[in-house]
DRENDO-1510 file (C-alpha; in Angstrom, 1 decimal, always signed):
<recs>
REC; n; res; u; v; w
REC; 1; MET; +22.5; +69.7; -40.3 .
REC; 2; THR; +23.2; +66.0; -39.7 .
REC; 3; ASP; +26.2; +63.8; -38.9 .
REC; 4; THR; +24.8; +61.0; -41.1 .
REC; 5; PRO; +27.4; +60.2; -43.8 .
REC; 6; SER; +26.4; +60.9; -47.4 .
REC; 7; PRO; +25.2; +57.9; -49.4 .
REC; 8; TRP; +27.6; +55.7; -51.4 .
REC; 9; TRP; +26.4; +57.3; -54.7 .
REC; 10; ALA; +27.3; +60.8; -53.7 .
REC; 11; PRO; +29.9; +61.8; -56.4 .
REC; 12; HIS; +32.7; +62.7; -53.9 .
REC; 13; ARG; +32.2; +59.4; -52.0 .
REC; 14; HIS; +32.0; +57.4; -55.2 .
REC; 15; ALA; +35.3; +59.0; -56.3 .
REC; 16; ASP; +36.9; +57.7; -53.0 .
REC; 17; ARG; +35.5; +54.2; -53.5 .
REC; 18; ARG; +36.2; +53.8; -57.2 .
REC; 19; PRO; +39.8; +52.7; -57.0 .
REC; 20; ARG; +38.8; +49.7; -54.8 .
REC; 21; LEU; +35.9; +48.9; -57.1 .
REC; 22; MET; +38.0; +49.0; -60.2 .
REC; 23; LEU; +40.5; +46.7; -58.5 .
REC; 24; ARG; +37.6; +44.4; -57.7 .
REC; 25; ASN; +36.9; +44.2; -61.4 .
REC; 26; ARG; +40.5; +43.3; -62.2 .
REC; 27; ILE; +40.7; +40.6; -59.5 .
REC; 28; ALA; +37.4; +39.1; -60.8 .
REC; 29; ALA; +38.7; +39.0; -64.3 .
REC; 30; GLY; +42.0; +37.5; -63.2 .
REC; 31; LEU; +40.2; +34.7; -61.2 .
REC; 32; ARG; +38.0; +33.9; -64.2 .
REC; 33; ALA; +41.0; +33.7; -66.5 .
REC; 34; HIS; +42.9; +31.6; -64.0 .
REC; 35; LEU; +40.1; +29.0; -63.8 .
REC; 36; ALA; +39.4; +29.0; -67.5 .
REC; 37; ALA; +43.1; +28.3; -68.2 .
REC; 38; ARG; +42.7; +25.1; -66.0 .
REC; 39; ASP; +39.7; +23.9; -68.0 .
REC; 40; PHE; +37.0; +25.0; -65.6 .
REC; 41; VAL; +33.7; +25.9; -67.3 .
REC; 42; GLU; +31.8; +28.9; -65.9 .
REC; 43; VAL; +28.1; +28.0; -65.1 .
REC; 44; GLU; +25.2; +30.2; -64.2 .
REC; 45; ALA; +23.3; +28.9; -61.2 .
REC; 46; ALA; +19.7; +30.1; -60.9 .
REC; 47; CYS; +19.2; +32.3; -57.9 .
REC; 48; LEU; +15.6; +31.1; -57.4 .
REC; 49; GLN; +15.5; +27.6; -55.8 .
REC; 50; VAL; +13.0; +25.3; -54.2 .
REC; 51; SER; +15.3; +25.2; -51.2 .
REC; 52; PRO; +17.8; +27.9; -50.2 .
REC; 53; GLY; +20.0; +25.4; -48.4 .
REC; 54; ASN; +19.5; +23.5; -45.2 .
REC; 55; ALA; +22.0; +24.8; -42.7 .
REC; 56; ALA; +20.3; +25.6; -39.4 .
REC; 57; HIS; +21.8; +29.0; -38.9 .
REC; 58; LEU; +21.6; +30.3; -42.5 .
REC; 59; SER; +18.5; +32.5; -43.1 .
REC; 60; ALA; +17.1; +33.0; -46.6 .
REC; 61; PHE; +15.0; +35.5; -48.5 .
REC; 62; ALA; +11.7; +34.0; -49.3 .
REC; 63; THR; +9.5; +34.8; -52.3 .
REC; 64; GLU; +6.9; +33.0; -54.4 .
REC; 65; ALA; +6.2; +32.0; -58.0 .
REC; 66; ILE; +2.8; +32.9; -59.4 .
REC; 67; GLY; +1.6; +30.7; -62.2 .
REC; 68; THR; -0.5; +31.7; -65.2 .
REC; 69; ASP; -3.5; +30.3; -63.3 .
REC; 70; GLY; -2.8; +32.3; -60.2 .
REC; 71; ALA; -1.5; +29.4; -58.3 .
REC; 72; ARG; +1.3; +30.3; -55.8 .
REC; 73; ALA; +4.4; +28.3; -54.9 .
REC; 74; PRO; +7.1; +29.2; -52.4 .
REC; 75; LEU; +10.6; +29.9; -53.7 .
REC; 76; TYR; +13.8; +31.2; -52.1 .
REC; 77; LEU; +16.9; +33.2; -53.2 .
REC; 78; HIS; +19.8; +30.8; -52.8 .
REC; 79; THR; +22.3; +31.1; -50.0 .
REC; 80; SER; +24.8; +29.3; -52.2 .
REC; 81; PRO; +25.0; +27.9; -55.7 .
REC; 82; GLU; +26.1; +24.5; -54.2 .
REC; 83; PHE; +23.0; +22.5; -55.0 .
REC; 84; ALA; +22.9; +23.6; -58.6 .
REC; 85; CYS; +26.6; +23.0; -59.2 .
REC; 86; LYS; +26.4; +19.5; -57.8 .
REC; 87; THR; +23.5; +18.6; -60.1 .
REC; 88; LEU; +25.7; +19.7; -63.0 .
REC; 89; LEU; +28.5; +17.4; -61.7 .
REC; 90; ALA; +25.9; +14.6; -61.8 .
REC; 91; ALA; +25.0; +15.7; -65.3 .
REC; 92; GLY; +28.5; +15.1; -66.5 .
REC; 93; GLU; +30.6; +18.3; -66.0 .
REC; 94; ALA; +34.1; +17.6; -64.7 .
REC; 95; ARG; +35.4; +21.1; -63.7 .
REC; 96; LEU; +33.1; +24.0; -63.2 .
REC; 97; PHE; +32.8; +27.3; -61.3 .
REC; 98; SER; +30.0; +29.7; -60.4 .
REC; 99; PHE; +30.8; +33.4; -59.9 .
REC; 100; GLY; +27.7; +35.2; -58.8 .
REC; 101; HIS; +25.5; +36.7; -56.2 .
REC; 102; VAL; +24.0; +34.9; -53.2 .
REC; 103; PHE; +21.6; +36.1; -50.5 .
REC; 104; ARG; +21.6; +35.6; -46.8 .
REC; 105; ASN; +19.2; +37.2; -44.4 .
REC; 106; ARG; +19.9; +38.1; -40.7 .
REC; 107; GLU; +23.5; +39.0; -41.7 .
REC; 108; ARG; +24.9; +42.5; -41.9 .
REC; 109; GLY; +28.1; +44.0; -40.5 .
REC; 110; PRO; +31.7; +44.8; -41.4 .
REC; 111; LEU; +32.2; +41.3; -43.0 .
REC; 112; HIS; +28.6; +40.5; -43.9 .
REC; 113; HIS; +26.2; +41.8; -46.5 .
REC; 114; PRO; +22.7; +40.5; -47.3 .
REC; 115; GLU; +23.7; +40.2; -51.0 .
REC; 116; PHE; +27.3; +39.3; -51.7 .
REC; 117; THR; +29.4; +37.6; -54.4 .
REC; 118; MET; +30.6; +34.0; -54.0 .
REC; 119; LEU; +33.1; +32.1; -56.1 .
REC; 120; GLU; +32.5; +28.3; -56.0 .
REC; 121; TRP; +34.4; +25.8; -58.0 .
REC; 122; TYR; +34.3; +22.0; -58.2 .
REC; 123; ARG; +36.7; +19.2; -59.3 .
REC; 124; ARG; +35.3; +15.9; -60.3 .
REC; 125; ALA; +37.3; +12.8; -59.1 .
REC; 126; GLU; +40.0; +15.0; -57.4 .
REC; 127; PRO; +40.8; +15.0; -53.7 .
REC; 128; TYR; +39.9; +18.0; -51.6 .
REC; 129; GLU; +43.5; +18.6; -50.7 .
REC; 130; VAL; +43.9; +20.0; -54.3 .
REC; 131; LEU; +41.5; +22.8; -53.2 .
REC; 132; MET; +44.1; +23.9; -50.7 .
REC; 133; SER; +46.5; +24.6; -53.5 .
REC; 134; ASP; +43.7; +26.4; -55.4 .
REC; 135; CYS; +43.1; +28.7; -52.5 .
REC; 136; ALA; +46.8; +29.6; -52.2 .
REC; 137; ASP; +46.9; +30.3; -55.9 .
REC; 138; MET; +43.9; +32.7; -55.6 .
REC; 139; LEU; +45.4; +34.6; -52.7 .
REC; 140; ARG; +48.6; +35.1; -54.7 .
REC; 141; LEU; +46.7; +36.2; -57.8 .
REC; 142; ALA; +44.7; +38.7; -55.9 .
REC; 143; ALA; +47.8; +40.2; -54.4 .
REC; 144; GLN; +49.6; +40.3; -57.7 .
REC; 145; THR; +46.7; +42.0; -59.3 .
REC; 146; ALA; +46.6; +44.6; -56.5 .
REC; 147; GLY; +50.4; +45.1; -56.6 .
REC; 148; ILE; +50.8; +44.4; -52.9 .
REC; 149; ALA; +53.0; +42.2; -50.8 .
REC; 150; ARG; +50.7; +41.9; -47.8 .
REC; 151; LEU; +47.0; +41.4; -47.3 .
REC; 152; THR; +45.7; +43.7; -44.6 .
REC; 153; HIS; +42.6; +44.0; -42.4 .
REC; 154; ARG; +42.1; +46.2; -39.3 .
REC; 155; GLY; +45.7; +46.2; -38.3 .
REC; 156; ARG; +46.4; +42.6; -39.2 .
REC; 157; THR; +48.6; +41.5; -42.0 .
REC; 158; CYS; +49.2; +38.2; -44.0 .
REC; 159; ASP; +51.7; +37.3; -46.6 .
REC; 160; PRO; +49.7; +35.8; -49.5 .
REC; 161; PHE; +52.9; +34.4; -51.1 .
REC; 162; ALA; +53.9; +32.4; -48.0 .
REC; 163; ALA; +53.0; +28.7; -47.8 .
REC; 164; CYS; +49.7; +28.2; -45.9 .
REC; 165; ALA; +49.9; +26.9; -42.3 .
REC; 166; ARG; +47.8; +23.8; -41.9 .
REC; 167; LEU; +46.1; +23.2; -38.6 .
REC; 168; THR; +43.5; +20.6; -37.6 .
REC; 169; LEU; +40.6; +21.6; -35.5 .
REC; 170; ALA; +41.8; +19.3; -32.7 .
REC; 171; ALA; +45.2; +20.9; -32.7 .
REC; 172; ALA; +43.7; +24.4; -32.8 .
REC; 173; PHE; +41.5; +23.7; -29.8 .
REC; 174; ALA; +44.4; +22.3; -27.9 .
REC; 175; ARG; +46.8; +25.1; -28.8 .
REC; 176; HIS; +44.5; +28.1; -28.3 .
REC; 177; ALA; +41.9; +26.9; -25.8 .
REC; 178; GLY; +43.5; +24.0; -24.0 .
REC; 179; ILE; +40.6; +21.7; -25.0 .
REC; 180; ASP; +40.8; +18.1; -26.1 .
REC; 181; LEU; +38.0; +18.5; -28.7 .
REC; 182; LEU; +38.0; +14.9; -30.0 .
REC; 183; ALA; +37.6; +13.6; -26.5 .
REC; 184; THR; +34.0; +14.9; -26.8 .
REC; 185; VAL; +33.3; +13.2; -30.2 .
REC; 186; ALA; +32.6; +9.4; -30.4 .
REC; 187; ALA; +33.6; +7.1; -33.3 .
REC; 188; ASP; +30.0; +7.2; -34.6 .
REC; 189; GLY; +30.0; +11.0; -34.6 .
REC; 190; ALA; +27.9; +11.4; -31.4 .
REC; 191; THR; +29.0; +14.4; -29.3 .
REC; 192; ASP; +29.4; +14.8; -25.5 .
REC; 193; ARG; +27.8; +18.2; -24.7 .
REC; 194; ASP; +28.5; +18.0; -21.0 .
REC; 195; GLY; +32.1; +17.1; -21.5 .
REC; 196; LEU; +32.7; +20.0; -23.8 .
REC; 197; ALA; +30.7; +22.4; -21.5 .
REC; 198; ALA; +33.0; +21.5; -18.6 .
REC; 199; ALA; +36.1; +22.2; -20.8 .
REC; 200; VAL; +34.6; +25.5; -22.1 .
REC; 201; ARG; +33.9; +26.7; -18.5 .
REC; 202; GLY; +37.6; +26.1; -17.8 .
REC; 203; THR; +38.5; +28.6; -20.5 .
REC; 204; GLY; +36.4; +31.3; -18.8 .
REC; 205; LEU; +33.8; +31.4; -21.6 .
REC; 206; ARG; +30.1; +31.5; -20.9 .
REC; 207; VAL; +28.0; +28.3; -20.9 .
REC; 208; ALA; +24.2; +28.6; -21.0 .
REC; 209; PRO; +21.9; +25.8; -19.9 .
REC; 210; ASP; +20.4; +25.5; -23.4 .
REC; 211; ASP; +23.8; +25.5; -25.3 .
REC; 212; THR; +24.2; +22.6; -27.5 .
REC; 213; TRP; +27.6; +21.0; -28.3 .
REC; 214; ALA; +27.5; +22.9; -31.6 .
REC; 215; ASP; +26.9; +26.2; -29.8 .
REC; 216; LEU; +29.8; +25.6; -27.6 .
REC; 217; PHE; +32.1; +24.6; -30.4 .
REC; 218; SER; +31.2; +27.7; -32.4 .
REC; 219; ARG; +31.8; +30.0; -29.3 .
REC; 220; VAL; +35.3; +28.6; -28.7 .
REC; 221; LEU; +36.1; +28.8; -32.4 .
REC; 222; ALA; +35.0; +32.5; -32.7 .
REC; 223; ALA; +36.5; +33.7; -29.3 .
REC; 224; ARG; +39.7; +31.7; -28.9 .
REC; 225; ILE; +40.8; +30.4; -32.2 .
REC; 226; GLU; +39.8; +32.5; -35.2 .
REC; 227; PRO; +41.6; +35.6; -34.0 .
REC; 228; HIS; +44.9; +33.7; -34.2 .
REC; 229; LEU; +44.4; +32.4; -37.8 .
REC; 230; GLY; +45.9; +33.8; -40.9 .
REC; 231; GLN; +48.3; +36.0; -39.0 .
REC; 232; GLY; +51.5; +36.5; -40.9 .
REC; 233; ARG; +50.6; +33.8; -43.4 .
REC; 234; PRO; +47.4; +32.1; -44.5 .
REC; 235; THR; +46.0; +29.3; -42.4 .
REC; 236; ILE; +44.0; +26.3; -43.5 .
REC; 237; LEU; +41.9; +24.9; -40.6 .
REC; 238; TYR; +40.9; +21.3; -41.5 .
REC; 239; GLU; +39.4; +18.1; -40.2 .
REC; 240; TYR; +36.2; +19.5; -38.7 .
REC; 241; PRO; +34.3; +17.2; -36.4 .
REC; 242; VAL; +31.9; +15.1; -38.4 .
REC; 243; SER; +29.0; +16.7; -36.6 .
REC; 244; GLU; +30.0; +19.9; -38.3 .
REC; 245; ALA; +30.4; +18.2; -41.7 .
REC; 246; ALA; +27.4; +19.9; -43.5 .
REC; 247; LEU; +27.8; +18.4; -47.0 .
REC; 248; ALA; +31.3; +16.9; -46.5 .
REC; 249; ARG; +32.1; +13.2; -46.4 .
REC; 250; PRO; +33.7; +11.6; -43.3 .
REC; 251; SER; +37.5; +11.2; -43.3 .
REC; 252; PRO; +38.6; +7.6; -44.2 .
REC; 253; ALA; +41.4; +8.0; -41.6 .
REC; 254; ASP; +39.2; +9.0; -38.7 .
REC; 255; PRO; +35.4; +8.7; -38.6 .
REC; 256; ARG; +35.2; +11.4; -35.9 .
REC; 257; VAL; +36.2; +14.1; -38.5 .
REC; 258; CYS; +35.3; +15.0; -42.0 .
REC; 259; GLU; +36.9; +16.3; -45.2 .
REC; 260; ARG; +36.3; +19.9; -44.6 .
REC; 261; PHE; +38.6; +22.9; -44.4 .
REC; 262; GLU; +38.4; +26.7; -44.1 .
REC; 263; LEU; +40.9; +29.3; -45.3 .
REC; 264; TYR; +41.8; +32.2; -43.1 .
REC; 265; ALA; +43.8; +35.4; -43.7 .
REC; 266; CYS; +44.2; +38.3; -41.3 .
REC; 267; GLY; +41.8; +36.5; -38.9 .
REC; 268; VAL; +39.1; +36.6; -41.6 .
REC; 269; GLU; +37.4; +33.4; -42.9 .
REC; 270; LEU; +37.7; +33.5; -46.7 .
REC; 271; ALA; +36.7; +30.0; -48.0 .
REC; 272; ASN; +35.0; +26.8; -47.0 .
REC; 273; ALA; +35.8; +23.5; -48.8 .
REC; 274; PHE; +34.6; +19.9; -48.8 .
REC; 275; GLY; +35.4; +16.5; -50.0 .
REC; 276; GLU; +31.8; +16.1; -51.2 .
REC; 277; LEU; +29.3; +13.7; -49.6 .
REC; 278; THR; +27.6; +11.6; -52.3 .
REC; 279; ASP; +25.4; +9.5; -50.0 .
REC; 280; PRO; +21.8; +10.8; -50.5 .
REC; 281; ALA; +20.5; +8.9; -47.4 .
REC; 282; GLU; +23.1; +10.4; -45.1 .
REC; 283; GLN; +22.7; +13.8; -46.6 .
REC; 284; HIS; +18.9; +13.6; -46.1 .
REC; 285; ARG; +19.5; +12.6; -42.5 .
REC; 286; ARG; +21.8; +15.6; -42.0 .
REC; 287; PHE; +19.3; +18.0; -43.6 .
REC; 288; GLU; +16.5; +16.8; -41.3 .
REC; 289; ALA; +18.7; +17.3; -38.3 .
REC; 290; GLU; +19.6; +20.8; -39.4 .
REC; 291; MET; +16.0; +21.7; -40.0 .
REC; 292; ALA; +15.0; +20.4; -36.6 .
REC; 293; GLU; +17.5; +22.7; -35.1 .
REC; 294; LYS; +16.3; +25.6; -37.2 .
REC; 295; GLN; +12.8; +24.9; -36.0 .
REC; 296; ARG; +14.0; +24.9; -32.4 .
REC; 297; VAL; +16.0; +28.1; -32.6 .
REC; 298; TYR; +14.1; +30.2; -35.2 .
REC; 299; GLY; +10.7; +28.6; -35.3 .
REC; 300; GLU; +10.9; +27.9; -39.1 .
REC; 301; ARG; +12.3; +25.3; -41.5 .
REC; 302; TYR; +13.0; +25.2; -45.2 .
REC; 303; PRO; +12.0; +22.5; -47.7 .
REC; 304; ILE; +14.4; +19.7; -48.5 .
REC; 305; ASP; +15.2; +19.6; -52.2 .
REC; 306; ALA; +14.3; +16.1; -53.4 .
REC; 307; ASP; +15.6; +16.8; -56.9 .
REC; 308; PHE; +19.0; +17.6; -55.4 .
REC; 309; LEU; +19.1; +14.4; -53.4 .
REC; 310; ALA; +18.2; +12.4; -56.5 .
REC; 311; ALA; +21.0; +14.0; -58.4 .
REC; 312; LEU; +23.4; +13.3; -55.5 .
REC; 313; ALA; +22.9; +9.6; -56.0 .
REC; 314; ALA; +24.3; +10.0; -59.5 .
REC; 315; MET; +27.1; +12.4; -58.6 .
REC; 316; PRO; +30.6; +11.2; -58.9 .
REC; 317; GLU; +33.2; +11.7; -56.2 .
REC; 318; ALA; +34.2; +15.4; -56.2 .
REC; 319; SER; +35.6; +18.2; -54.1 .
REC; 320; GLY; +34.3; +21.8; -54.0 .
REC; 321; CYS; +35.1; +25.1; -52.4 .
REC; 322; ALA; +33.2; +28.4; -51.8 .
REC; 323; LEU; +35.2; +31.6; -51.5 .
REC; 324; GLY; +33.8; +35.0; -50.3 .
REC; 325; PHE; +35.0; +37.2; -53.1 .
REC; 326; ASP; +34.1; +40.5; -51.5 .
REC; 327; ARG; +36.2; +39.6; -48.4 .
REC; 328; LEU; +39.1; +38.7; -50.6 .
REC; 329; VAL; +38.9; +42.1; -52.3 .
REC; 330; MET; +38.7; +43.7; -48.8 .
REC; 331; LEU; +42.0; +42.2; -47.8 .
REC; 332; ALA; +43.6; +43.0; -51.1 .
REC; 333; THR; +42.6; +46.7; -50.8 .
REC; 334; GLY; +42.8; +47.1; -47.1 .
REC; 335; ALA; +39.1; +48.0; -46.9 .
REC; 336; PRO; +37.7; +48.0; -43.3 .
REC; 337; HIS; +34.1; +47.3; -44.3 .
REC; 338; ILE; +32.6; +45.0; -46.9 .
REC; 339; GLU; +30.4; +47.8; -48.3 .
REC; 340; ASP; +33.6; +49.6; -49.3 .
REC; 341; VAL; +34.2; +47.0; -52.1 .
REC; 342; ILE; +30.6; +46.5; -53.3 .
REC; 343; TRP; +29.5; +48.6; -56.2 .
REC; 344; THR; +25.9; +49.2; -55.0 .
REC; 345; PRO; +25.4; +48.2; -51.4 .
REC; 346; VAL; +21.9; +47.4; -50.2 .
REC; 347; ALA; +20.2; +50.3; -48.6 .
REC; 348; GLY; +20.2; +50.5; -44.8 .
REC; 349; GLY; +23.9; +49.7; -44.1 .
REC; 350; SER; +26.8; +51.7; -43.0 .
REC; 351; ALA; +27.8; +53.1; -46.4 .
</recs>
């Protein structure tokens, strides 16, 4: 005898899981119809890419292409359809969305799965604040489809029909950690690691000698701020420091911050949105910095997609958002684990 739970495909377990999975299908259909009704075109982004993305702490699945002559070339499963979607904006699409699987290595847990479903949508020549309304609409749609009044996760609740609270990173750090975050960010985006370290020590959190400013920022965010977000009503956390901009453009109102926000409900991050950077030189500089950090931490780096950077030069102003669809279904069904709402989880997890 063993205490190991039966696999997800055991008939009695599948019967327990099936109501959530069928609701997943209905929510997906509703989101597709919602976007189509607003003139968004669904596109299919190829999973195989020259570069999987260039974020320092995202790990990809690597593979290779074998030509008819036996020549081999490295390829990766994408961590996001972002590069492909932006090239389609450069090609002339005005409103588009991608609803498909993405792949991230080194990630597995109650909120993470190595293969998951991401909904990304883009608006050409529209400000990123519009995406905040989009996110609110999608929360309401998921709740309506599920026939619920509250999103729930591990004892936390959130009213998806309530107006989203909006909180800047600076205000969140001041309110929940007592830290003046922007005092450690210069007008040119340079960060004061030692200044932030001193402030973090004052909160009682650990500071290691090799911690970077970004490490400390992430530690405070995870430990002191995220647990408070999306409680009672959804929270939009916006105006990230420009050093955390990724592919977002700087704010015209304050060069220390960028046009980026994240959506939270029940303490869970659901979406990440940008006013898109369209400067290929600046984007290349950021990619190089991210890959240098990846090399330092993980001893590896990924190629930089020259074709994407060339397309970026032709890309119009736009805004875009990525939403973790599985997490949304979790909150709509009250599921405690992401594998509860995935039809066929990858072997080796908790299911």
